[in-house]
PAZAPA-4460 file (N, C-alpha, C; in steps of 0.05 Angstrom, whole numbers, plus 32768, in hexadecimal, padded with zeros to 4 digits):
% residues 352
    n_x    n_y    n_z   ca_x   ca_y   ca_z    c_x    c_y    c_z   seq   type   mol
   8013   7FE4   8004   8004   7FF9   7FFE   8013   8011   8005     1      M     A
   8015   8026   7FF3   801C   8046   7FF3   800C   805C   8001     2      K     A
   8021   8060   8012   8007   8071   802E   8014   8091   8031     3      V     A
   800F   80AA   802C   8015   80BB   8030   800A   80C4   8050     4      A     A
   8020   80D5   8060   8023   80D6   807C   802A   80F4   8082     5      L     A
   8013   8110   8081   8011   812F   8086   8012   8136   8094     6      I     A
   8030   8142   80AA   8037   8161   80C5   8049   816B   80B8     7      H     A
   803C   8176   80CA   8051   8195   80D0   806F   818E   80CF     8      N     A
   8079   816D   80E4   8090   816E   80E2   809B   815B   80EA     9      Q     A
   80B0   814B   80DD   80BA   812C   80E2   80CE   812F   8102    10      F     A
   80CB   8129   8116   80E0   8136   8126   80D4   811C   8144    11      S     A
   80DC   8122   8158   80DB   811E   8167   80D5   813B   8180    12      K     A
   80C5   8141   8178   80BC   8156   8191   80A3   815D   819F    13      S     A
   8089   8144   8194   8078   8149   81AE   8066   8126   819D    14      G     A
   804A   8128   81AE   8049   8117   81AD   8034   810C   818A    15      G     A
   802D   8120   817E   8029   8117   816A   803E   811B   8156    16      M     A
   8053   811E   8152   806F   811E   8150   8071   80FD   8159    17      E     A
   807B   80EF   8169   8078   80DC   8171   8061   80C8   816B    18      S     A
   804A   80C1   816E   8041   80C1   815A   803E   80BE   8133    19      Y     A
   8048   80D0   812F   804F   80D4   8114   8069   80B7   810C    20      L     A
   807F   80B6   8127   808C   80B0   811A   8086   8082   8120    21      L     A
   8072   8084   8129   8066   806C   8131   805B   805C   811E    22      T     A
   8045   8077   810D   8036   806C   80F6   8053   806C   80E9    23      L     A
   8064   8076   80DF   8070   8075   80CD   8081   8060   80C1    24      V     A
   8089   8050   80E4   808D   803F   80EC   8084   8019   80DF    25      Q     A
   8070   8020   80F2   8054   8009   80E4   804D   7FFE   80CB    26      G     A
   8056   801E   80C0   8041   8012   80A0   8055   8006   8092    27      F     A
   8076   8017   80A1   808B   8005   8085   8092   7FE6   8099    28      L     A
   8088   7FE2   80AE   8089   7FC8   80BF   8077   7FAF   80A8    29      D     A
   8062   7FC6   809B   804E   7FAF   8099   8051   7FBA   8077    30      A     A
   8068   7FBB   806F   8075   7FA9   804F   8064   7FD0   8042    31      G     A
   8064   7FDC   8049   8050   7FF6   803D   806D   8014   8038    32      D     A
   8060   801C   801C   806D   8032   800A   8066   8049   801C    33      E     A
   8077   805C   8034   8074   806A   803D   807E   8085   802E    34      V     A
   806E   809F   8033   8070   80AF   8028   8071   80C4   803E    35      H     A
   807E   80D3   8051   8087   80F0   805A   8080   8108   8050    36      V     A
   8067   8112   8051   805F   812F   8056   8067   8142   8063    37      H     A
   8081   815C   8065   807D   816D   8080   808B   8182   8079    38      A     A
   808C   819C   8082   809A   81AC   807A   80C0   81AD   808D    39      Y     A
   80B4   81A9   80A3   80D3   81A1   80B1   80D1   817F   80B1    40      E     A
   80F0   8176   80B5   80FA   815D   80B2   810F   815D   80C8    41      I     A
   8115   814D   80CA   812A   814B   80D9   813B   812D   80CE    42      D     A
   8150   813D   80C4   8166   8128   80AF   8174   811B   80C7    43      R     A
   8179   8113   80D2   818B   8103   80E7   816A   80F2   80EF    44      E     A
   815E   80F4   80F3   814A   80E1   80FD   8137   80D8   80E0    45      L     A
   813C   80E7   80C5   8132   80D6   80B4   814D   80C3   80A8    46      A     A
   8156   80BB   80B4   816E   80AB   80A4   815A   8092   80A7    47      K     A
   8156   809A   80C4   815C   8079   80C9   812D   806B   80C4    48      G     A
   812C   8071   80B5   8116   806F   80A9   8113   8068   8083    49      Y     A
   8109   8053   8078   810F   804D   8065   80EF   805C   8055    50      A     A
   80EC   8076   8053   80CB   8079   8046   80D4   809A   8037    51      C     A
   80CD   80A9   8028   80CC   80B4   8018   80C7   80CD   8028    52      T     A
   80DD   80E3   8021   80CC   80F6   8030   80CA   8113   8022    53      F     A
   80C2   8122   8024   80B1   813E   8018   80A6   814F   8023    54      H     A
   80C8   8162   8017   80BD   8176   802C   80BF   8193   8019    55      K     A
   80AB   81A5   802E   809B   81BE   801C   80BC   81C4   8032    56      T     A
   80C0   81E1   801E   80D3   81EB   8027   80C0   8207   8036    57      T     A
   80BE   8218   8042   80BA   822C   8045   80CA   8243   805D    58      L     A
   80E3   8244   8058   80FB   8259   805F   80F6   8271   805E    59      F     A
   80E9   8274   8048   80E7   8294   8055   80CE   829E   805D    60      F     A
   80C2   828A   8075   80AB   8298   807B   80AB   8297   8099    61      L     A
   80A5   82AA   80AE   80A7   82AB   80CB   80A2   828C   80D5    62      P     A
   80A9   8277   80E2   80A6   826A   80EF   8082   8266   80F4    63      R     A
   8072   826B   8107   805F   8267   8103   8044   8269   80E7    64      R     A
   8050   8282   80CD   8042   8282   80BC   804B   8264   80A3    65      L     A
   8062   8256   80AD   806B   8243   809C   8048   8228   809E    66      R     A
   8047   8225   80B5   8035   8218   80B8   801D   821D   80A5    67      K     A
   8014   8232   80A6   7FF2   823A   809D   7FFE   8237   807C    68      Y     A
   8016   823E   8076   8022   8238   8057   801E   8219   8050    69      A     A
   8026   8212   8052   802D   81ED   8060   800D   81E2   805D    70      F     A
   8004   81ED   806F   7FDC   81E8   8066   7FD0   81EC   8052    71      L     A
   7FD7   8209   8049   7FC6   8215   8037   7FD3   81FE   801F    72      N     A
   7FEF   81FE   801F   7FF4   81F3   7FFD   7FF4   81D8   7FF6    73      K     A
   7FED   81C0   8018   7FE1   81B0   8004   7FB8   81A4   800D    74      Y     A
   7FAD   81BE   8013   7F96   81BA   800B   7F94   81B8   7FF3    75      N     A
   7FAE   81CF   7FEB   7F9E   81D0   7FC9   7FB4   81C3   7FB5    76      R     A
   7FBF   81B5   7FBD   7FD8   81A5   7FAC   7FD0   8179   7FAF    77      R     A
   7FD0   817C   7FC8   7FD5   8164   7FD4   7FC2   8150   7FC1    78      F     A
   7FC3   813D   7FB9   7FB3   8122   7F9D   7FB1   810B   7FB4    79      L     A
   7F92   8108   7FC8   7F99   80EC   7FD3   7F95   80D8   7FC8    80      R     A
   7F8E   80DE   7FAD   7F8F   80BE   7F98   7FA3   80BC   7F8E    81      T     A
   7FB8   80CE   7F99   7FDC   80C6   7F8C   7FDD   80A8   7FA2    82      E     A
   7FC9   809F   7FB3   7FDD   8096   7FD0   7FC1   8078   7FCC    83      Y     A
   7FCD   8071   7FD8   7FB3   8054   7FE4   7FB0   8068   7FF8    84      D     A
   7FB6   806A   800E   7FB2   806F   801F   7FBF   808F   802C    85      L     A
   7FAB   809F   803C   7FB4   80B9   8041   7FA8   80BB   8055    86      S     A
   7FBD   80D7   806E   7FB6   80D9   8083   7FC7   80EA   8097    87      L     A
   7FC0   8105   808F   7FC4   8112   809F   7FCD   8119   80C7    88      S     A
   7FD7   812C   80D1   7FDD   812B   80EC   7FDC   814B   80FA    89      L     A
   7FD9   8157   80D8   7FCB   8174   80DF   7FB8   8181   80D5    90      T     A
   7FB6   819A   80D0   7F98   819F   80D8   7F97   81A6   80AA    91      R     A
   7F9B   8193   809D   7F94   818C   8087   7F78   817E   807A    92      T     A
   7F6F   8188   805C   7F54   8172   8054   7F4C   8165   804B    93      G     A
   7F6F   816E   8041   7F73   814C   8027   7F80   813A   8019    94      C     A
   7F7B   812C   8033   7F7B   810A   8039   7F6D   8107   803D    95      Q     A
   7F69   80E2   8047   7F5B   80DB   8046   7F4A   80D0   8067    96      D     A
   7F5C   80DE   806B   7F5D   80D1   8087   7F68   80E7   809E    97      V     A
   7F5A   80FF   80AB   7F5E   810B   80BF   7F5F   8104   80DE    98      A     A
   7F82   80FE   80E2   7F7C   80F0   80F9   7F86   810D   810C    99      V     A
   7F6E   810D   812A   7F68   8124   813D   7F72   8121   8159   100      V     A
   7F91   812A   8153   7F97   8124   817A   7F91   813A   818F   101      G     A
   7F78   814A   817D   7F73   816A   8192   7F68   8171   817C   102      G     A
   7F4A   8186   8188   7F37   819C   8180   7F4B   81B5   8189   103      V     A
   7F47   81C6   8179   7F50   81EA   818C   7F43   81F1   818C   104      H     A
   7F2C   81EE   8187   7F14   8202   8192   7F19   81F6   81B6   105      P     A
   7F1C   81E9   81BC   7F1A   81D8   81D2   7F35   81DC   81E5   106      Q     A
   7F48   81D4   81D8   7F5D   81E0   81DE   7F66   81FE   81E9   107      S     A
   7F54   820E   81E3   7F51   822E   81D7   7F4A   8238   8200   108      V     A
   7F2B   8223   81F9   7F20   8228   8217   7F27   8220   822F   109      L     A
   7F49   820F   8234   7F56   8205   8249   7F67   8224   8252   110      T     A
   7F73   8236   823A   7F82   823F   8239   7F7D   825A   8251   111      R     A
   7F95   8265   8269   7F87   8274   827D   7F87   8294   826C   112      R     A
   7F9B   8299   8254   7FA1   82B0   824F   7F96   82B1   822B   113      S     A
   7F98   82CA   822C   7F8F   82CD   820E   7F97   82EA   8205   114      Q     A
   7F9A   82EE   81EB   7FA5   8305   81E5   7FA4   830B   81C4   115      N     A
   7FA3   831A   81BA   7FA0   8320   81A4   7FA3   8317   818A   116      W     A
   7FC2   8309   8190   7FDE   82FD   8184   7FCF   82DB   817E   117      Y     A
   7FC2   82D6   819D   7FBE   82B7   8196   7FA3   82B6   8189   118      R     A
   7F8C   82CB   818D   7F75   82CB   8184   7F7B   82D0   8168   119      R     A
   7F87   82DF   8151   7F90   82DD   8140   7F94   82BD   8133   120      G     A
   7FB1   82AA   813C   7FB3   82A0   8135   7FA2   8282   8142   121      H     A
   7F96   8287   8156   7F7E   8270   8159   7F63   8272   813C   122      D     A
   7F62   828A   812D   7F43   828D   8124   7F52   827B   8104   123      S     A
   7F6F   8279   8103   7F76   826A   80EE   7F78   8252   80EE   124      V     A
   7F83   8251   8104   7F87   822B   8107   7F68   822C   8108   125      E     A
   7F5B   822E   8111   7F35   8223   8110   7F1D   8229   80F8   126      N     A
   7F31   8234   80E3   7F2A   822E   80CC   7F34   821E   80C0   127      R     A
   7F4F   8216   80C5   7F5C   81FF   80B8   7F52   81DF   80BA   128      F     A
   7F44   81EA   80CF   7F3E   81D4   80E7   7F1E   81D0   80DB   129      E     A
   7F0A   81D9   80D2   7EF8   81D8   80CE   7EFA   81C5   80B3   130      R     A
   7F03   81D6   80A0   7F10   81D0   8085   7F16   81B2   8082   131      Y     A
   7F27   81BA   80A0   7F2A   818E   8098   7F0C   817A   809C   132      M     A
   7EFD   8189   80B7   7EE9   8176   80BE   7EDD   8174   80A2   133      F     A
   7ED9   8190   8097   7EC2   818F   8075   7ECA   817E   8067   134      T     A
   7ED7   817C   805D   7EF1   8163   8044   7EFC   8154   8047   135      N     A
   7F03   814A   805D   7F0E   812C   8060   7EFB   8111   8066   136      V     A
   7EEE   8102   8053   7EE8   80ED   8058   7EDA   80E0   8074   137      P     A
   7EFF   80E1   8080   7EFD   80C9   809A   7F0C   80DF   80B0   138      W     A
   7F04   80DC   80C6   7F14   80F1   80E1   7F18   80DA   80F3   139      V     A
   7F26   80D2   80F7   7F3A   80BE   8115   7F37   80D4   8123   140      V     A
   7F26   80D8   813F   7F29   80E1   8159   7F3F   80CF   8168   141      A     A
   7F54   80DA   817C   7F5F   80C2   818D   7F52   80BD   81A4   142      H     A
   7F41   80C2   81A5   7F33   80B3   81C2   7F12   80C5   81C0   143      S     A
   7F03   80C1   81C9   7EE9   80C4   81D4   7EE0   80DD   81D5   144      K     A
   7EF7   80E9   81E2   7EF0   8101   81F5   7EF8   8117   81DA   145      S     A
   7F08   8119   81C1   7F13   811B   81AE   7EF6   8120   819B   146      I     A
   7EF4   810A   819E   7ECF   80FC   8188   7EBB   8121   8197   147      Q     A
   7EB7   811E   81B0   7EA4   812C   81BD   7EA9   8147   81B3   148      A     A
   7EC9   8148   81BC   7EC5   816F   81B4   7EC3   816C   8194   149      E     A
   7ED7   8163   8183   7EC8   8163   816E   7EA6   8168   8168   150      I     A
   7E99   815C   8161   7E80   815C   8166   7E74   8176   8181   151      E     A
   7E84   817D   818E   7E75   8197   8198   7E7F   81B6   818E   152      R     A
   7E98   81B3   8182   7E97   81CB   816E   7EA8   81CF   814F   153      H     A
   7E94   81B4   8148   7E8E   81B6   8128   7E7A   81A9   8121   154      Y     A
   7E6C   81A4   810B   7E4E   8194   8103   7E5A   817E   80F0   155      Q     A
   7E61   8175   80F2   7E6B   815E   80E7   7E60   8146   80EB   156      I     A
   7E5B   8138   80D1   7E4B   8122   80C8   7E62   8100   80DF   157      A     A
   7E49   8101   80F8   7E55   80EA   810B   7E67   80CD   8102   158      Q     A
   7E54   80BF   80F1   7E61   80AC   80E5   7E79   80A7   80D0   159      D     A
   7E88   80CB   80D3   7EA1   80C8   80BD   7EB9   80D0   80D6   160      K     A
   7EAB   80C5   80FC   7EBE   80CB   80FF   7EC3   80B6   8116   161      V     A
   7EDF   80A9   8116   7EE6   808A   812E   7EFC   8095   8141   162      R     A
   7EED   8087   814A   7F07   808A   8166   7F1E   8075   8167   163      V     A
   7F2E   807A   8169   7F4B   8062   815D   7F5A   8070   817A   164      V     A
   7F62   8058   818C   7F76   806D   8194   7F99   806F   8189   165      Y     A
   7FA4   8077   8193   7FBC   8077   8182   7FCE   8060   819E   166      P     A
   7FDC   804D   818A   7FFA   8040   818B   8009   8044   819F   167      P     A
   8014   8030   81B0   8035   8033   81BC   8048   8026   81B1   168      V     A
   8051   8031   81A9   8069   803B   8197   8081   8019   81A4   169      N     A
   806C   7FFE   81A4   8083   7FE6   81B6   809F   7FE6   81AF   170      E     A
   80A8   7FF4   819D   80C0   7FF0   819C   80C9   8008   81A6   171      K     A
   80CC   8011   81B2   80D4   802C   81C8   80CA   802C   81E3   172      R     A
   80B2   8015   81E5   80A9   8022   8202   80A1   7FFF   8206   173      F     A
   80AE   7FF6   821E   80AA   7FD6   8223   80B3   7FD1   823F   174      F     A
   80B2   7FBA   8247   80C0   7FBC   8264   80DF   7FBA   826C   175      R     A
   80F0   7FC2   827B   8106   7FC2   8266   810B   7FA8   828C   176      V     A
   812B   7F9E   828D   8131   7F94   8294   812E   7F98   82B4   177      S     A
   8137   7F91   82C8   813E   7F94   82DF   8157   7FA3   82E7   178      A     A
   816C   7F96   82DC   8188   7FA6   82D4   8184   7FC7   82CB   179      E     A
   8171   7FC0   82B7   816A   7FDB   82A6   8162   7FF1   82BA   180      Q     A
   8151   7FE4   82C6   813F   7FEE   82DD   814F   800C   82EE   181      C     A
   8160   7FF0   82F6   817D   7FFE   8310   8180   8013   830A   182      E     A
   8192   800B   82F0   81A5   8022   82E1   8199   803E   82E0   183      Q     A
   8186   803A   82D5   817A   804F   82D2   8166   805B   82F1   184      V     A
   816D   8056   8307   8162   8059   831F   817B   8068   8330   185      R     A
   818F   805C   8328   81AE   8061   8335   81B3   8086   8328   186      K     A
   81B4   807E   8305   81BB   8096   82F5   81A8   80B4   82FE   187      K     A
   8188   80B2   8307   817B   80C8   830B   8179   80BF   832B   188      Y     A
   8187   80AB   833B   817A   80B4   834B   8170   80B8   8362   189      H     A
   8159   809D   8359   8141   809C   8360   813F   807F   8377   190      I     A
   813A   8089   8390   813B   807B   83A2   8120   8068   83A8   191      T     A
   811E   8057   83B7   8105   804A   83B9   80F4   804C   83DA   192      S     A
   80FD   8068   83E1   80F5   8070   83FE   80E1   8085   83FA   193      H     A
   80E4   808B   83E1   80CE   80A8   83D4   80C8   809F   83C0   194      K     A
   80A9   80A6   83BB   8099   80A0   83A8   809A   80B6   839C   195      L     A
   80A3   80AB   837A   80B7   80B9   8366   80A3   80BA   8348   196      T     A
   8090   80D2   8344   8084   80D0   8335   8091   80DF   831D   197      L     A
   8087   80DD   8304   809B   80EC   82E8   808C   80F4   82D2   198      L     A
   8095   810A   82D4   807D   8129   82C0   808D   8128   82A6   199      F     A
   807E   811C   8291   8082   8120   8272   8088   812B   826D   200      P     A
   8089   8144   825D   807E   815A   8256   8089   816D   824E   201      S     A
   8078   8175   8224   808B   8186   8212   8076   8197   8212   202      M     A
   8067   81A0   821A   8054   81B9   822A   804A   81B6   8241   203      S     A
   805D   81C0   824E   8051   81C1   826E   8035   81D1   827A   204      H     A
   8030   81DF   826D   801C   81F7   8282   8006   81EC   8274   205      Q     A
   7FFF   81D6   825F   7FEF   81CB   8252   7FEA   81B5   826A   206      R     A
   7FF9   81A9   826E   7FF7   8191   827C   7FFF   818A   82A1   207      K     A
   7FFB   81AA   82A8   7FEE   81AC   82C4   8014   81AA   82D9   208      G     A
   8025   81B4   82C6   803D   81B3   82DD   8039   81CF   82E9   209      L     A
   802C   81DC   82ED   8030   81F6   82F8   801D   81F1   831B   210      H     A
   8004   81DF   8314   7FFD   81D4   8326   800E   81BF   8337   211      E     A
   8029   81B0   8327   8029   8194   832E   803E   81A4   8346   212      L     A
   804B   81B5   8347   8062   81CD   834D   8057   81C9   8366   213      L     A
   8044   81D3   8360   8034   81E7   8375   802A   81D9   8391   214      A     A
   802D   81B6   8381   801C   8196   8395   804A   81A3   83A5   215      A     A
   8052   818F   8395   8069   818D   839F   8077   8199   83AB   216      Y     A
   806D   81B9   83B2   807A   81D2   83C4   807A   81C6   83DD   217      A     A
   805F   81BA   83DE   804B   81AF   83F7   8055   8191   8401   218      V     A
   8057   8184   83F7   805B   8172   83F0   807F   8161   8404   219      L     A
   807E   8150   841D   809E   8149   8422   80AF   8141   8411   220      D     A
   80C1   8156   8415   80D5   814C   8401   80F4   812C   840B   221      P     A
   80E3   8127   8422   80EE   810B   8427   80DD   80F7   841C   222      E     A
   80C7   80F4   840F   80B0   80E3   8403   80AB   80E7   83F1   223      L     A
   80A8   80FD   83E7   8097   8104   83C7   80BD   8115   83B9   224      H     A
   80B8   8104   83A6   80CA   810B   8393   80C0   8113   836B   225      E     A
   80C5   8125   8366   80BD   8125   834C   80CA   8128   833C   226      L     A
   80CE   811C   831C   80E0   8126   830C   80CE   812A   82F1   227      I     A
   80DC   8142   82E6   80D0   8151   82C7   80E7   8148   82B2   228      I     A
   80D8   813C   82A5   80E5   8134   8286   80D9   8144   8274   229      V     A
   80F0   8145   825B   80E0   8154   823B   80EC   8174   8234   230      G     A
   80D2   817F   8240   80D2   81AA   822F   80FC   81AA   824F   231      S     A
   80FE   81B2   823F   810F   81CB   8253   8101   81E9   8256   232      E     A
   80F1   81EF   8248   80DE   8203   8258   80D0   8208   826E   233      D     A
   80E1   8209   8283   80D4   8216   82A1   80F0   821A   82B2   234      L     A
   80E5   8226   82C9   80FF   8240   82D6   8106   821F   82E4   235      K     A
   811B   8219   82DA   8123   81FF   82F1   8135   820C   830D   236      K     A
   813D   8232   831B   8140   8239   832D   8121   8241   8343   237      N     A
   810A   8230   8335   80F3   8232   8344   80EA   8214   8354   238      R     A
   80F8   8210   8349   80EF   81EC   835A   80F9   81DF   8369   239      L     A
   80DD   81D7   837D   80E1   81CC   8394   80F9   81B6   8396   240      S     A
   8106   81B5   83B1   811D   81A3   83B0   8113   8183   83A9   241      D     A
   80F5   8186   83B4   80F1   8163   83A2   80E2   816E   837F   242      N     A
   80EF   817C   8376   80E9   8176   835E   810A   817B   834A   243      V     A
   810E   8166   8338   811C   8166   832D   8116   8162   830A   244      R     A
   8125   8175   82F8   8126   817E   82DD   813A   816B   82D2   245      Y     A
   813C   8153   82C1   814A   8140   82B9   8147   8142   8295   246      I     A
   8142   8155   828F   8143   8163   826A   8137   814B   825A   247      G     A
   8141   8145   8247   813F   8132   8238   814B   8110   8233   248      Y     A
   812F   8101   8238   8135   80EC   8237   8128   80D1   821A   249      E     A
   8144   80C8   820F   813A   80C5   81FA   812B   80A1   8202   250      D     A
   8141   8095   821A   8133   807A   821D   811C   8081   823C   251      D     A
   810B   808C   822D   80EF   8090   823E   80E4   8078   8250   252      M     A
   80EE   8054   823E   80E0   803E   824C   80EC   803C   8263   253      A     A
   8106   803A   826A   8119   8036   8282   8116   8043   828C   254      S     A
   8109   806B   8297   810B   807E   829C   80E5   8080   829A   255      L     A
   80D7   8076   8295   80BA   8069   82A5   80B8   8050   82B3   256      Y     A
   80C9   8040   82B4   80CF   801E   82C0   80D6   802A   82DC   257      S     A
   80E7   8047   82D9   80F5   8045   82F3   80E0   805D   830E   258      A     A
   80D6   8064   830C   80C3   8071   8313   80AB   8063   8326   259      V     A
   809B   806F   8333   8087   8057   8349   806D   8066   8335   260      D     A
   8068   807D   831F   8057   807E   831F   805F   809A   8302   261      Y     A
   8049   8095   82E9   8056   80AF   82DD   8038   80CE   82DB   262      V     A
   8040   80DC   82E3   802B   80ED   82DF   8022   8106   82CE   263      V     A
   800B   8108   82C6   8000   8114   82AF   7FF1   8128   82B7   264      L     A
   7FE9   8146   82CB   7FD2   8158   82D3   7FC8   815E   82C0   265      P     A
   7FBE   815C   82AA   7FBF   8171   8296   7FA2   8180   8290   266      S     A
   7FA0   8195   8291   7F8E   81A8   8296   7F76   8199   8277   267      H     A
   7F8E   8194   8262   7F76   818E   8249   7F91   8180   8236   268      Y     A
   7F8D   815E   822F   7F9B   814D   821B   7F82   8135   821A   269      E     A
   7F80   8140   81FD   7F71   812F   81F1   7F7B   810D   81F2   270      P     A
   7F95   810A   81F2   7F95   80F4   81FF   7FAD   80E7   8205   271      F     A
   7FC4   80E4   8205   7FDA   80F0   8217   7FE2   80CE   8215   272      G     A
   7FFE   80D5   81FE   800E   80B9   81F9   8022   80B7   8210   273      L     A
   8033   80C3   8225   803F   80BA   8243   8027   80AD   824D   274      V     A
   800F   80A6   8248   7FFC   8097   825F   8002   807D   8251   275      V     A
   8008   8072   823C   7FF5   8052   8226   8017   8055   8235   276      T     A
   8031   8066   822B   8044   8054   8222   8051   8049   8249   277      E     A
   804B   805A   825B   804E   8058   826E   8045   803C   827C   278      S     A
   8036   8036   8270   8027   801C   827C   802C   800E   826C   279      L     A
   802F   8007   8256   803E   7FFB   8246   8065   7FF5   8255   280      E     A
   806B   8006   825E   807F   7FFF   826A   8080   7FF6   8288   281      S     A
   8060   7FF7   8290   8061   7FE7   82AA   8060   7FFC   82BE   282      G     A
   8055   8015   82B4   8053   8022   82D3   8039   802E   82D8   283      T     A
   802F   8038   82E9   8019   803F   82EF   8017   805D   82EC   284      P     A
   7FFA   806A   82E8   7FFF   8083   82DE   7FE7   8099   82EE   285      V     A
   7FEE   80B2   82EF   7FD7   80BC   8302   7FD7   80D6   82EF   286      M     A
   7FB7   80DE   82E0   7FAF   80F0   82CF   7F96   80F9   82DB   287      V     A
   7F91   8117   82CD   7F76   811B   82DB   7F60   8110   82C5   288      T     A
   7F4F   811F   82C3   7F35   810D   82BA   7F30   8116   829D   289      A     A
   7F42   8138   8294   7F48   813F   8280   7F54   8130   826C   290      S     A
   7F69   811D   8274   7F77   8101   8260   7F6E   80F6   824F   291      V     A
   7F67   80F9   8240   7F53   80EC   822E   7F6C   80CE   8233   292      G     A
   7F7B   80C6   822E   7F83   80A3   8232   7F72   80A0   824F   293      A     A
   7F60   80AF   825F   7F60   80A9   827E   7F47   8088   827C   294      A     A
   7F3B   8093   825E   7F25   807E   824E   7F27   8065   8259   295      E     A
   7F46   805D   8250   7F56   8044   824E   7F5E   8036   826E   296      L     A
   7F53   804E   8284   7F68   803E   8298   7F52   802F   82A9   297      L     A
   7F5B   8017   82BC   7F46   801F   82CE   7F5A   8020   82E5   298      G     A
   7F4B   8011   8305   7F59   8016   8316   7F74   8009   8318   299      E     A
   7F76   7FF4   830D   7F8D   7FE0   8311   7FA6   7FEB   82FF   300      E     A
   7FA7   8000   82EB   7FB6   800A   82DB   7FBD   8036   82E7   301      S     A
   7FAA   8037   82F2   7FAC   8052   82FE   7F98   805F   830B   302      G     A
   7FA3   807B   830F   7F91   808B   832A   7F88   80A6   8311   303      V     A
   7F68   80A0   830F   7F63   80B9   8301   7F52   80CB   8318   304      V     A
   7F5E   80E5   8311   7F59   80FE   8321   7F43   8117   831A   305      I     A
   7F31   8119   8327   7F1D   8130   831C   7F27   8153   8314   306      P     A
   7F3D   8151   831E   7F47   8170   8316   7F61   8179   831A   307      D     A
   7F74   8183   8317   7F93   8185   8314   7F95   819D   832F   308      N     A
   7F83   81AB   8344   7F8B   81B7   834B   7FA1   81AF   8365   309      H     A
   7FB2   81BF   8368   7FC0   81AE   837E   7FBE   819D   838B   310      P     A
   7FA8   81B2   83A0   7FA3   819B   83BF   7F91   8185   83B7   311      Q     A
   7F90   8178   839B   7F87   8161   8399   7F9A   8159   838B   312      T     A
   7FAA   815A   8373   7FCA   8153   837E   7FD9   814B   8397   313      L     A
   7FD8   815D   83B0   7FE6   8154   83C4   7FD0   8135   83CB   314      I     A
   7FBD   8140   83D0   7FAC   8125   83DE   7FAE   810F   83CC   315      D     A
   7FB0   8107   83B8   7FB2   80F9   839E   7FC8   80EA   839D   316      T     A
   7FE2   80F6   839F   7FFA   80ED   83A1   8010   80E4   83BC   317      I     A
   7FFA   80E6   83D9   8005   80E6   83E9   7FEC   80C5   83F1   318      K     A
   7FE0   80C7   83DC   7FD0   80B0   83DD   7FD7   8097   83D1   319      G     A
   7FF0   8091   83C0   7FEE   8089   83AA   8004   8065   83B4   320      L     A
   7FF4   8054   83AF   8001   803D   83BD   8016   8036   839D   321      R     A
   8023   801B   83A6   8027   801B   8383   8012   7FFE   837F   322      P     A
   8017   8006   8362   8005   7FF1   834C   8009   7FE1   8336   323      K     A
   8010   7FC7   833B   801C   7FBB   831F   8015   7FB4   8309   324      T     A
   8019   7FBD   82F7   8004   7FC7   82DF   800B   7FA9   82CA   325      I     A
   7FF1   7F94   82CC   7FEC   7F7A   82BB   8004   7F81   8298   326      A     A
   8012   7F6C   828F   8016   7F74   827F   800F   7F6A   8261   327      P     A
   8020   7F7D   824E   8013   7F83   822F   7FF7   7F99   8230   328      D     A
   7FFA   7FAC   8247   7FE2   7FBF   8244   7FDC   7FCC   8229   329      F     A
   7FF1   7FCB   8212   7FEF   7FD4   81FA   7FD6   7FBD   81E7   330      A     A
   7FE4   7FA0   81E7   7FD4   7F91   81DB   7FBD   7F8C   81EA   331      A     A
   7FB4   7F8E   8204   7FA2   7F8F   820C   7F7D   7FA1   8204   332      R     A
   7F8D   7FB4   8201   7F7C   7FCD   81F5   7F81   7FD9   81DD   333      H     A
   7F8F   7FBE   81C5   7F85   7FC8   81B5   7F99   7FD6   819F   334      G     A
   7FB6   7FDF   81B2   7FC7   7FFC   81AF   7FE2   7FF4   81A1   335      L     A
   7FE7   7FD8   8199   7FFA   7FD0   818F   7FFA   7FDC   816A   336      K     A
   8011   7FE4   816B   8010   7FED   8152   800F   7FE0   8134   337      T     A
   8014   7FC6   8138   8004   7FB6   8122   7FEA   7FBB   8120   338      G     A
   7FDE   7FBB   8131   7FC2   7FB4   813A   7FB7   7FD1   8135   339      Q     A
   7FC6   7FEE   8138   7FB8   8003   813A   7FC1   8012   811B   340      H     A
   7FD3   7FFF   8100   7FD1   8000   80EA   7FC6   7FF6   80DB   341      I     A
   7FB3   7FE1   80DA   7FA3   7FCE   80CE   7F8E   7FE0   80CD   342      D     A
   7F89   7FED   80EE   7F65   7FF9   80F4   7F6C   800D   80D6   343      T     A
   7F7B   8013   80DE   7F81   803D   80CE   7F83   802E   80A5   344      L     A
   7F88   8021   80A7   7F84   800F   808B   7F6E   8009   807B   345      K     A
   7F56   8002   8093   7F39   7FFD   8091   7F2E   8015   807D   346      Q     A
   7F3B   8035   8084   7F37   804D   807C   7F3D   8046   805F   347      F     A
   7F51   803F   805A   7F5A   803F   8036   7F40   8024   8023   348      A     A
   7F38   800F   8038   7F2B   8003   8024   7F0F   8007   8034   349      R     A
   7F0A   8015   803E   7EEC   802D   8043   7EE9   8039   8026   350      S     A
   7EFE   804D   8023   7EFB   805C   8013   7EF1   804F   7FF6   351      S     A
   7F07   8042   7FFD   7F0C   8031   7FDD   7EF4   8023   7FD5   352      G     A
***
């Protein structure tokens, strides 16, 4: 099958970018011919994937406007008839399937502040999103909550929206050996006498870091510790003694395995790949009800809290107890990459 994947960038920068990498490898493993269309491509990263890259050069435009120029170009010129299946992870309406990891008007509602600059960009984003929902044959929503948001903000035929949870990249996320886990614990000075939570994030404000830091400013540093991994967008000099920032970590499976819980107290999180990645690695999670992946959780796999108010976080963290995660979380929930690829291919057959 000849497959096209459209996204703004091909890199290791966020959740949708990680999802794109999983899709590329999944289609390649299935023997398909894969074409990646983007305007930013990490050339070193691309060397590891045997697919065809189509880069749109937009260096003459300011960074934010490059995305809009890219979307506009593909809406006018991309021909989905040249492929057996085309999917887009960004706001284009030219492909067979729109993969939706969040609805823009809903994300705006969760913002703390607004200004004329943001309102201008929000208006453009909303127009592209509306065009996408109007013109694509199929929409894949990454959670039931996203499906509900689409129906809330847009007039769209309900029968063209399908909920398909994103897969876990089992080549990157798995249960590591006890020896490897111990090495990571030593590397990051993780001790058994403290309850250690891990906060993985590339967009701290939306994911509730402010509230989490307020909670740890109160929690006993002799008993509770927080490790932050990912984006450097935080003032490290303001961190409490029981909070540590360790930067970007490529071997997340080992880090997940080395801590007691992964925490994601988001204000708005359409899905939250770190939740399923952690569970596949054998570590329970603590999330707010605003996290889409909470739809997959039971009492045996994590804790879902109603909000991310600091006092709610304090009370919940104090009551956390060890949990044993049953093996093969991804397989039991249909989240294996191969299962996901097979599901996406059904849209090609149904479109044909």
